[in-house]
Structure formats: C-alpha cells, structure tokens
N, C-alpha and C positions, 0 to 999 in steps of 0.2 A: 505492500499500501504506500501511494505518494504522502505524504503530510501537508505536500503545496497544494493535491486534489482535494484530497480531507475537506482542510478550511476553507478554500473556495468560495467566497463569499461568504464569509463568519466575520461579523462586526469585532468590534476593537473590546465592546467587552467581553464580549462572549471568549476572545483570541485570550484575554487574559485570567476568566476561568478556567480556558485546557487545559495548563501544563499544570501539574503533580507538581512539578519541578520548580515552579516561581511563575511569573508570567513572564509572556512572551506578546515582546512586544511588532508593529504590524512590521511585516515583510524581512520578519526573522525566519520564517520555514523554509526546515530544509529537505529534503531526501532523508529515509529511516539507513539509508549508505553511510548519511553523515552523521546524526544523532544516534543512531543504532536501534534498534526495532522494538524495545522492550518500552525507551523513553516515546513513543510512537502510541505503543500498545497503551500506555497509562496515561495520554491522552484520550485519548479511546473512551477510559472506563472512565472518567468524569464524567461522561454522557448519560452512563446506563445506572439506570435504579442499585439504591445498595443492594434490594434483596438479593441483585443478580451479583452484585462482583463481592460481595461480603463474605465470611466463611462458612458453612453451615452452618445448622449447629445440635441439636439432639435429635436422635432418628425421628422421624416424623412425615408425615405423607410431602409439607411444604417441604422439608430439608430437600427430599429427593425429586424438588421440583427446581430448588435452589441450582445442582446437582445436575439437572440435565440442561439448564438453559446455563451454565456459566460458562462464561469465555476462556479459552483454549486457545490457546501460543501455538500458532505451526509456525515451523523453521528445524532447518537441517533435512536428515530424514521425511520428515512428514511435511513438508512445504509444500505449499499449493499452487497448484498446476489450472491458473486462471484461463478459463477457455477463451476469453477476449486473447488473451496474451497468444497462446500456443494456437491462435488459427493465422494471427497478423504473424507468426514466426514462421512457420507454415507455407503463407502466401510468401515472404521474402528468402523463402528457402528457394523454392520453387521456381521464382524470378531469377533468382542468382545461379542458378543450375546448366550448363551447354543446353546448347537447342539438341543438342544427337543422345543425351542420357535421361530416363528418367531420374526424378531428385531420389528418388531411395538409393539406385546406384551413383548417382553424382555428391551424395552423402560417406556412402561406402570410399569414395577415391581418395575426398577429402583425407585421406589419414592422417591422424593428429594435428594440421592443419586446425582446423578446426576449436577454438576454445572451451564450447560447449560441450562437446567429442566428452562419453565419458570412457571411452579407450578405444586407439588406434583401430580395431579393428569391428567398430560399434557403431551404430546410426548414432549422432550426437539426438542430448535427449531437447526434452521442450522443453524453457524454462521455467523456471519453480519461482514462488517468488514467498518471503513469512510473511502469514499472516496471523490474523487475531481472528477466530472463530466464537464468534459464541449465537445459537439459536431465540425465536422470536416467536411467538402465536402468533397469525396473523389475519386466521378465523376459528373466531367459536361455535360451540353448534349450540342449539336450546338445552340438548339434556349431557351431559360430562361422565364419561365413563373410564373412570382409570383401574387399571390389572394390574391390581402388585403382584407380584411375579415371589409363590410362596416355593417357587420346589426348583435349585441348587443339584449342579450336575461336579461330583467331585474323580479324583483319578478309579475310587472303587463302587460309587453307585449314586442315583440321585434320593437326593435326601430332602423332606418337608422344612419349611424356615420357617420355627414355628412360633418368632420374635410377636410381640406388639408393635404394631405400629402405630400410632397418635394420628388421629386424620379430625379435621373442625367440621364441627356443625354446618360451619359457614366459610369460605373459601374463595380469596378474590386474588383472582388473575393480570388485574391489571398490570406489578410490576413485569410480569415474563411476558409483555406481547410489545407488538410492535406494530412500524406503516406496514399495511399491503405491498406497496412501492419497497424496491432495497432502496436502502439510503444511500445518496453522491457524496455527502457534504453533511458534518458535523451537527448541524443544525435540525438537520432532520431526523437525529437520534432523541431530542426533545420535543418533535411533535406530536399534537397531541395522540393520544396510543383509542384505541378500539373501546368502545359502549357495550354496556352488557358484559361486561367482567366481572362480571358477583353471580358467585352460587351459592347456594343451600344443599346440605347433604336432604336426599328424598329414602335414599334407601340403599342395604348394605348385605354384602354373599359374603359367610360366611361357611369356611372351609373348614369339619372337623374329623380328624384322625390323622394317620398318616401318608407318605406316599402309596405304601402297597393299599392302601382303602381308606374310606371314611364315608361321610356325610355333608350333603351341603343344605344349611338353613338358610333362611333371611330372617331382614326385619326392614319394615316398608314404612313411612310417618306417612299416616293422612292425610288425605287432600283437602276433609271437614275441615278436622282439628290439624294445622301446622305442632303443636308440641308432642300428638299424642303417636307409640308410635305401634305396630304388632308385630309377633315373632310367625313366622311360617316355618314347619316343617312340615314335609310331605300336606298329608290332610290335617296337620296338626294346627291350629293357631290358638295366638293369647297375646291379651299386653302385654307391653315391655317397658321398661324406666327408658328413658334418656343415656342413664349411666353405664345398665348393659348396653346401649347399643353401641357407646363410645368406648367400650371394653372387650369386643369382640376383635374376633384373630380376621381382620378383612380380607377378602381375598379379591373385590370386586366392590366399587364407591362408585353412586351416581348421585348426582348431583345437577339438578334443576336451576337454570337461570334465573335473580329474578329481578 
C-alpha cells in the first residue's frame, strides 16, 4: 500500500490524527518503503474502531468476532498479490517480449536477468506487496445465525469442545461493519457504517453428550413476551429462565435484528 495513495484527499486535521507516532505535516507522506510497513499499518489502525484493534478479552462470542476481524499484517512469504498489479505486470511482460517468442518462453530465456525472478530456471514471479488485511461485514441479514465449532480434530481422534462460550442477549455488530465499497482513502474508513446492526438473541441450540453420541435441545424466546423463554427437547416443552439460557453450551445461536 502506498501511503501517498491512502492519504490522498485527507484534510490537515485528519493527517494530524493519522499517525500513531506523532503529527505529520502536509507533504510529509512517503511510501512504505521509506517509512516501513509497520508505520503505515499503524496509520491505518488509527482509523479503525478500538474493538477491532484491541487485544481480545476473555473467551466469549464477542471475542470470537474480534479475533475473526482483527487486522493482520501480511509480508515476506505472506505478502499480498494485488490483482491489479499482477495484471499490469503481465501486460508489461508481454509488451517487452520479443515478437517471435511467446511471453512464457521469453521469461524463461532471460536467465537470471530479471530482478523479480525466483531463480535462473524459473519464470519470474508476479510482484508482491506487504499489506494490512482486515475483514468487515458489509451486508447483514434480518436473522443472524452463528455456528460455534464444537468438535476439534487432533492427532488421535475427534473430540467435543465442552467449554462454555459466553454470549450476550443483545449483540452490536457496528464496530465490525464497513462500507460496501472498498475504501480508497483513509477518510472512507470512518464513513457512516451500516444501519440495522443491532441484534437480540431469539434462539439457542445446545448439544448434550460427546462426539460419539448426544442429543440436541433448543431454547426459543417468545415473540409475544420477549423476556419469556421455552425449552424444547423433542416433544417435551417447558418454560426456561433467562439464566438457564445464558448458561447453555451453545452450538447454534440465532439473533434477530432489532
């Protein structure tokens, strides 16, 4: 990522806020090759919600969302291969190739001459750039279904993960949402986010037993009386308390938009 491109169109106030290492004056922007990719990453992180960049807390549903959407710095062997850059690179390689040789043959013939070649016998690799990757939700459903992975595979066998994962009655996804269009400037990272990102718990499916066998039960919130819950086990139905629901070993969680 080019810091000049990211900062294009920013106001002086946003530029001062931009740097985690102190204010940057207008015209002070330099490419990541000059300042280091870590410095550029810090600049972008300043514009993301604290829920996305902070250290995840104790185990829980919100912590899972934090871990899933947390920014990740890609570099070295994990560097990003930009589709736009690769297309431009291929176009330039084809334009430079001799007319009597196909592009692939020409690439192999320039043995050791190109700086982007992996080795003398291999075709040059497309350019890679360090990048900051993070996941944002850009479209939210009226009913959100979350599946908690309850079965883990190790070297010997598959086992059930029996730990309790706390989950809230109300879930706010606003910090994990972003604009539908990919941001091209830092200002677009702080544009108004998606509406309708608040949810209320309406159902829980719980698995009881082990990997070898068990039973599924469900807790469902009453639509007529939102504070009232019912427990379902096959044909058996009874009323359940809110505390019992929150203590369930959830396998599936259902949240309805409020």
